[in-house]
C-alpha positions as CSV (number, residue, x, y, z in Angstrom):
1,X,34.7,56.7,-0.9
2,X,31.5,55.7,0.9
3,X,29.9,52.3,0.0
4,X,26.7,50.8,1.2
5,X,26.4,47.0,0.6
6,X,22.8,45.7,0.7
7,X,22.5,42.0,0.8
8,X,20.3,39.7,2.9
9,X,23.1,37.1,3.2
10,X,25.5,38.2,5.9
11,X,28.5,36.2,4.5
12,X,28.1,37.7,1.1
13,X,27.9,41.2,2.6
14,X,31.1,40.6,4.6
15,X,33.0,39.4,1.5
16,X,31.9,42.4,-0.6
17,X,32.7,44.8,2.3
18,X,36.1,43.2,2.8
19,X,36.8,43.4,-1.0
20,X,36.1,47.2,-1.0
21,X,38.2,47.7,2.2
22,X,41.2,45.8,0.8
23,X,41.1,47.6,-2.5
24,X,40.3,51.0,-1.2
25,X,41.6,51.1,2.5
26,X,40.2,54.6,3.1
27,X,36.7,53.6,2.0
28,X,33.8,53.8,4.5
29,X,31.9,50.6,4.0
30,X,28.5,50.0,5.6
31,X,26.2,46.9,5.3
32,X,22.4,46.7,5.3
33,X,20.5,43.4,5.4
34,X,17.7,44.5,3.2
35,X,16.4,47.3,1.0
36,X,14.4,49.0,3.8
37,X,17.5,49.2,6.0
38,X,19.6,50.4,3.1
39,X,17.1,53.3,2.4
40,X,17.0,54.2,6.1
41,X,20.8,54.2,6.2
42,X,21.1,56.5,3.2
43,X,18.5,58.9,4.6
44,X,20.3,59.1,7.9
45,X,23.8,59.5,6.3
46,X,23.3,61.2,3.0
47,X,24.6,64.8,2.6
48,X,21.5,65.5,0.4
49,X,18.1,66.2,1.7
50,X,16.1,63.1,2.4
51,X,13.0,64.8,1.0
52,X,14.7,64.6,-2.5
53,X,15.2,60.9,-2.2
54,X,12.6,58.3,-3.2
55,X,12.6,54.6,-3.0
56,X,12.2,52.8,-6.3
57,X,12.6,49.1,-6.9
58,X,15.4,48.0,-9.2
């Protein structure tokens, strides 16, 4: 399982990442400090074409 944690608070990101790692030891957990970094990470690491992805606010 691949997980991307996006949170601007480093300690919260670490806790969430640790929780995933402890529950699913084989998971690949990455952390981004903001939405722009998260989108960039997904575009670099996604198996799908980045042209099919669009950024939309939640």
